[in-house]
C-alpha positions in Angstrom: 23.6 -97.2 52.5 22.5 -92.7 52.5 21.4 -91.3 54.9 19.5 -87.9 54.5 18.5 -86.4 57.7 14.7 -85.2 57.7 13.4 -84.5 61.2 14.5 -85.1 64.7 12.4 -88.0 65.3 12.8 -89.4 61.1 15.6 -90.7 58.9 15.4 -92.3 55.2 17.6 -95.0 54.8 19.0 -96.3 51.0 20.5 -98.7 50.5 21.7 -99.6 47.4 23.8 -103.2 46.5 25.1 -102.9 42.6 26.6 -106.5 41.4 27.6 -106.5 38.1 28.1 -110.5 37.7 23.8 -110.6 38.8 21.9 -110.5 36.3 20.0 -107.6 36.2 16.4 -109.6 35.6 18.2 -110.7 39.4 15.5 -111.0 42.5 17.5 -109.4 45.3 16.1 -108.8 48.9 17.6 -107.3 52.4 17.0 -108.4 55.3 17.9 -106.9 58.6 17.5 -106.1 62.1 14.0 -103.5 62.1 10.7 -104.1 61.1 10.9 -102.1 57.9 14.4 -105.0 57.0 12.2 -107.6 57.9 13.4 -108.7 61.9 16.1 -111.2 59.7 13.4 -112.7 57.8 15.6 -113.1 53.9 12.7 -113.6 52.2 9.9 -110.6 52.9 11.8 -107.2 51.6 12.3 -107.7 47.8 14.9 -104.8 46.8 13.4 -102.9 44.0 15.6 -102.5 40.8 17.1 -99.9 39.3 18.7 -101.4 36.2 22.2 -101.8 34.9 23.2 -104.4 38.1 21.8 -102.2 41.0 18.6 -102.8 44.0 17.7 -100.1 46.1 15.4 -100.7 49.5 14.9 -97.0 50.8 13.3 -97.6 54.6 11.8 -95.1 57.1 13.1 -95.2 60.6 12.9 -93.4 64.4 15.6 -92.3 65.7 17.4 -93.0 67.8 18.5 -95.9 65.4 20.4 -98.7 65.4 20.5 -100.6 62.4 22.3 -104.6 61.7 21.5 -105.4 58.1 
């Protein structure tokens, strides 16, 4: 997970998964406690395939924050 400060109220969070054991054309989803992560719905938020067995998902959230995923 990468955190990049944008302003006092907003932050961008990028989740990165690299898994050489998964085929590159696999659909990967992320679930978590925030609405931007599907509110724990495991099939709602699809990560973006970047090739080479890597998937990412960027979300924007307001501070203060707590993330469970």
